[in-house]
N, C-alpha and C positions, 0 to 999 in steps of 0.2 A: 418166783416166790423166794423170799429170804426169811429165815428164822433167826431172830436176834435175841439171845438170852439177855435178861435184864433182872435186876434185883427188885424185890417188892417195893422198896422205897423209891427207886428210880422210876418204876412203873407209875406210881402215884404222881411223882413230879412231872413226868412227861404227859400224862393224861391231863393233869391240872393245867399245864402250859397250853396244851392243844385246846381244851375247852374254854379257857380264859380268853384265848385269841379267836374264838369262833363266835360270830354274831348271827343272830336270827331275828326275824320280825317278832316283836313281843319279847318272849323269854326263850332261852335255849332249853329244849326238851331232850334229855339224854336217857337212853335205855342202857342199863348195865345188866346184861342178860347172861344167865348161866344156871346150871343145876345148883342146888344148895351146896353140894360138895365142892363146887368151884369158888364159893364165897362171894357172890355178887353183892349181897347186902353189906358185907365187910368192906369191899372195895369202894362202894358208893359212899359209905360212912367216912372212909379215909379221905375222900376228896372234898368233903364239905368245908372244913376249916382252911385248907390251902386255897380253895377258890374264893372264900370270903376274904382271905388275907390279900388277894389280888383285886379286891374291889367288886367281886361278882356275888351279890346276894344269892344264897343257895339254899334250897330245900331238898331234903332226902325223903322220898316216898317209897315205901315197900309194897310190892304187889301183894304180899301176904296180908296186908291190911285192907285189901280190896277183894277179898274172897266173897263168893256167894254164900247165902245162908246154908246151914247144914242140910235143911230139908231139900234143897236143890242140889247142892254140891255132892251129897252122899246118897243120892237117890238110888244109885246102883251099888251101894256098899262103900265101906271106908277104904278099900284097897283096890279099886277098879282103875287100871291105868288109862283106859280110854276116856273115862269121865274126868280123870285128872288132866289129861291132855287137852280135852275139848271144853270143859265146863267149870273148872274150879275158880278161875279169876273172873271177876266181874268187869269184863273189858268195857262194856258201855259205861259203867260207873267210873272207871278210871279215865276214860275219855272225857266224860261230862264234867267231872269234878276236878281233874288235874290237867289233862293235855289240851283240851280246848281252851280253858281259861288262860293257860300259859302260852297259847299260840298267837298267831297274827290276829290283831283286833280283839284279843281276849282281855278280860277284865283284870287278870292277874290274881284274882281271888281263888285260892287253891285250897282244897280240903286235903290235909295230910294223911288222914285215914278215914275209911268209910265203915268198916265192919270189924268187930272184935270176934275173931273166930273161936276163941276160947270160951267166951261167955255166950257166943252165938246171938249177938245183938248189935245194933248200931253202936259205933265207937263214941259218938257224941263229941267228936273232936271239933275244935274251933277252926274256922277258916283262917288262912294266912294270906296276907297281901304281899305278893311277890312283885317288886317293881320292874319296870322295863329294864332289860339287860341282865335280869336275874337268870338263875339256872335251876331247873328242877331235874333231879336225878331219880329215875324210877328203876328200882332194882328188883330182880326176881327171876323166876324160871319161865321159859316158854313165852317170852314177851314179843318175839319177832315173827313176822310172817302173817300176822292177823290184821294188818292194815292200820295199826295204831300209829298216830302221827308223831314220830320222833324225828328230831333234827340230826342227832348223832346216835349211832348204834354201836355199843361196845358189847362184844360177845366173848365170854370166857369158855374156851373149848376144852373138853376133856376127852381123851381116848376112851373107848368102851371099857378097856381094862381098868384104867384109872378111875372112871366113874363108878364101876362096880366095887372096886377096892375101897374107895373113899366115901361111898354112900352109907349112911347109918343103916344098920341092920333093920331098923323099924321102917325104913323107907325103900328097901330093896324092891318092893312091889312097883315103884315108880319107874324102874329101869326100862321097861318096854315103851313107856311114854317118851322117854328121852331118845331111845333108838328110833322111834317113829318121827320125832322132831328132827333129828339129824338127817333122816332119809327124805322126809316130805318137804321140810322147810329149808334145810341145809343153811343155817344161819351164818356159818363161817364163810359161805360163798359170797355174801353181800354186805355183811356188817362193815361199818367204817373202820373199826378197830377190832382185831382178833387177837386174843391173848391165849396162848397155850398154857393151861394151868394144871397139868398133870401133877407137878410137884409144887405145892404152894410156896416153898422156899426158893424155887428157881423157875419163875415164869419166863415166857418168851413171847416176843411180839412177832406176829406174822406180817411181813412187809411185802408189798407188791414191788416187782422190779421197776427200776426207773427207766423210762423210755429214753432211747438215745437221742 
């Protein structure tokens, strides 16, 4: 394993080049996975325009817009790490409205958001037609290991110390969920791209050794 320091700008450029050069049946479905402190939404948003500039129609979907209703999500309280880990994201809805339509033989008719968690009601978003060859970037936390059909998985890894230091005080209660995710799922062990993001100004790519 080799750790290669990289600037944030170069990280976006290299990811753009890799994704633009990756074909998949239907559309390319990309997970940008990481705790909020690692900035998965920000990285996914930064990839949209460069991918479009290279001729790949691109849609960014946030997992935070596919949460379950509060009555289900908060059944065990607002700060229950086990419920956060297992039941906040509407994974069947994400698959039904985004990943399956973007996959092989899918219609390409993708819903960019399903639920407005602030208002606790359906977002009423309009469907978007993503043409063949397009890219859908799904960003958020705890996305891997649940069998969601992604073609490329990007994981933003934080050490426990960095995660605790950079997590908003109001979200410190989520830390046990991320510790469980690292232990039970170990996303850094199988993601296609792993980025060490302890310092947002100085990320690093984790690269597998080249076989002789």
